[in-house]
N, C-alpha and C positions, 0 to 999 in steps of 0.2 A: 297387319292390315292386308286384306285380300287384294288381288290384282297384280298384274305384271310389274316388276321393278321399273321397267322403262316408262310406265305410265304413272308412277307414283308421284313425281313432282307435279305433273299437270293435275292429277286428281286432288292433291292437297291444296293446290292454289285455287282450284275452282270449287270443289265440294267441301273443303275443310276437313280437319282431323284434330286429334288430341294426342299429345305425347306426355306420359307421366315421367317427369324427370326428378321425382322425389329422392332419387339416389344421388343427385348432384349435391354439392356442399352448400349449406346456407349458414353464413356467419353474420353475427350482429355486433355492432359497436355502439356503445352508449358513452355518455360523459361529454362535458363541454368542449373537449378538444378533439372530438371524433373526426370532424371534417378536416381540420388542420392536419391531423395524423395521417389520414388517407391521402390528402394532398401531397404530403411529404414522402409517402411510400409508393405512389403509383404515378402513371404517366399522364393522366388527364387532369383538367382544372376542376378539382372537386369543390374548392371554396366558392366557385361561382354558382353552385347548385342550391336551390331553395327547396323546402319541403314540398313533395309532390313532383319533383324532378329526378332525373337519373342520367346515367351514361354508362358506356363501356370504358374500362380502364385496364391497364396492363401492369402487373407486378414484375419487377425486373431485378436482376443482380446489379452489383455495383458497376459492371462493365456492360450493362444494358442487354444482357441475355434474358430471354423470356422465361418467366416462372409460370405465369398463367394469365389468361384473359378472363376478366370478371365483369359482371353487371352489377352496378351500384345503384341503389334506390334510397333517396334521402327522405326520411320521415321527420316529423316534428321533434321527436325525442330520441331517435336512433337512426342508424344507417344499416341497411341490409346489403349483403354481398352474396351473389350467386356465383359459385366457382366450380371448376371442373371436379368431378367426383374423385379422381385420383390425385387431386391437389389439396383436398380439404384438410387432411391431417398435417401436411407439410405447411400450409399457409397459416393454420392455427399457431403452430410453433414459431414460424418465421415472423409473423406479425407481432406476436407476444414478445419476441426478442427485442423489438424496437420500441416497446412501451417502457419509458424510463420513469424513474421516481419523480413524482411531481406532475406527470402527465395525467390529465383527467380523461382517461380512456379505459373502458372496460370491454373486453372481447369475450364473446360466448358463441358456442356452437349450437345452432338451432336445428340442425339437420334431423336429429332423432325425434323431435317433437313438432315438426311442421311438414308440409307437403307442397310440392311445386309441379306445375303443369304448363306445357307450351300448347297454346290453342290457336289454330290456323284458320284463315279465311272466313267462310260463312259461319263456322262454329263460334268464332270470336264475336261476330256481329250478333248472333243469337244470344250469347252470354250477356253482352252489354245491354241489349234490348230487354232481356228477362229481368234485369235488376234496375231498369230505368236509367241507365247511364248513357250520357251523350258520348260522342267520339272524343278521345283524348287528343289534344291539339298537336302535341309534338312527340317524336320518338322518346321513349323511356318515361314520359309523364305517367303518373300513377295515382290511383285513388283507392282508399281503403274503406270498406263497408263492414257491417256485421251480418254474418250469415250463420244461422243455426247456433247463435250464441258465441261465435268465434270470429276474429278478424279475417277478412278476405281482401287481398290486394289485387287489383287489376292494373298491370303495367303494360304500356304500349310498346312492347317488343316481343317478337316470337323467337328471338335468338338467331333468326335467319333473315334473309332479305325478302321474306314473304310476309304480307300483312297478317297481323295476329296479336296475341296477348301472351303475357306470362302471368299465371295465377299463383299466388303465394298464400297459403292458408294454414291455420292451426288445426284443421281437421281434414280428413280425406274428403274428396269431392266426387266420389263415385256416383252419388245420387244425382249430381248435376251433369256429369260428363259421360257416364256409361252409355247413353243412347247414341253417342256419336262414334264415327270410325276411330279406332285406336291404333297408334303407331307403336311398333316394337323398337327395341334398341337398334336392330339392323336397319329398320326403316329410317330412323333418325340418322344413322351413319351414312346411308345413301343420300339423304337430303342434304346433309351438311357438306358432303363432298361436292355434290352438284351445285350447291350455292356458293361454295368457297369458304365456308367457315372453318378456320384451322382448329385442330384438336390437340389437347395435351398428349404428349408422348409420340406425336406424329409431326405436326408442323410447329407446335408450341413446345420447344425444348431449349436448353441452354446452348444449342448449336446456332441459334438464330436470334436476331433482334427484331423489334416490332416494325422498323422501317423495311427490313427485308420481308417480313411477313405481311406487308401492305396493310397494316392496321392503322392507317392514317387518321381515322375517326377517333382513335383512343389517345392521341398524343397532343399535348399543348406545348407550343414552343415559346410561350411568353409567361409561363407560370412561375418561373424561378426554380430554385433548387429542389431536386428530388433524387431518389436513388436511381442511378444510371443516366441522369440528365446530361452530364458533361459529354459522355460518349454519343448520345443521341444528337446533341447540338452540333458536335464536331462532324458527325456523319452527314447531317443535313446541310451544314454550311459548305462543306467541301465536296459534296456529292460523292461520298465515299461508300455508298451502298453497293456491294459487289454482286448481289443476287436478289431476285424478287420471287414471291410466291405467285403461281399462276394456275389456272385450270388447264387440263390436258385431255384432249379427245384422243383416245387410244383405239387402235385397231383390234386389240385383244387385252384381256385382263393381265395384270402383272402383280407380283408380290413385292410390296415395299419392304425395305428401300431398294429401288432399282435405278441404276445409273441412266442418265440421258446423254446421248452421244450426238455430236455434230462434227462431221468431217474427221472422224477418228479420234476426237478429243471428248473427254467427259466434261460436260458443261452444266450438268444439273442432276437432280435426284427426284424420283417419284416418291412421295411421302405417304400418299393415300390412294386407294383405287376401289372402285365399285363397278360391278358388271352392268352392262346394258343389254338390250335385246341383240344388238349388233355392236360388238366391240365393248368398250368400257370407258369410264370417265375417271380422271384422277386429279390430284393436286400435286404440285411439285415446285421445287426451287430451281430457277434457271439463272445463270450468270447474266448480269446486266449488259455486259459488253457484247453478247451475241444476239440480243434483241428480246422481244416480248411477244405480244399477241400477233399471230400470223406466222410465227416461226415453226418450221417443221424439224423435229428431232426424231431419234429412234433409240431403242434399247439395244443392249448387246445381242439380244435374240432376234433383232430385226423388226420388232413391233414399232409401228409408227406412232408418234405423239405430236399432235397439233396443239400449239400453245394458244389458249383462248382466254378471254376475260371471264370473270365470274362476279356475280352481283354483290357479294359480301365484302370484297376487298377493294381498298382504295390506296393508290400510290400517292405519297406526299410529293407535291410539286412546289 
């Protein structure tokens, strides 16, 4: 997308844009036990969802370490998952491992035969108006229509804290979306850092848990047993979260992972960074005991890092 990187966030919010994320993983679960299965394997309350609804959820290790952040869309006869591109093959094998004899669950990879797009701002409004669709009432609500002989799902989530849609189709949508500004992978990386969305291999790794990652909207504390549940419950009950993920206003760009220092002691780590016109913006984990938003830290090279809120993240309280 043309334009200075420092103006990109404002441009996307005001004028709208399209990001082709068809390289992200798209998995489908069918069978009568599909929702119960996902309820047992991930952090959110999947059984509460009805067809046409959805949510974000996190797949965890047995010790509540993060495997991936996924978007889940419930349809009448199946459930679709949008997962990080670098986690697709791993999650296919990992989920299949937990489908036991007698479970009515079938797992398939829809990535090679489908397409996915994030649509932001006014472009999303034009898309819904073009197809005569009213506004979707709640985040992750979705509706499926037929376009050019193929199903096309409109879901009320842009993947960021920017108003927009996710479009999931069985055919490419270049005819619909090519007239609008297009975002590159570098543009998406800039936006997701500015918004605070954690990414696989950066903020979403087995070094962290979703309470540290401030993924509060993905966690149910009253759903009962799931993989990693005991650790999550214990950390929440006893306030055992030792670090949190924050935004970082930096005086210059750094190369992650870069330590964050306070009074000569390492208290955090920069995990992602994107340049701005002046300085840079990053994401990083900071020890809970030293504070949060408003805290001033620095790197070993003397680059200043101001800890700030970002719109995508939510601390569990």
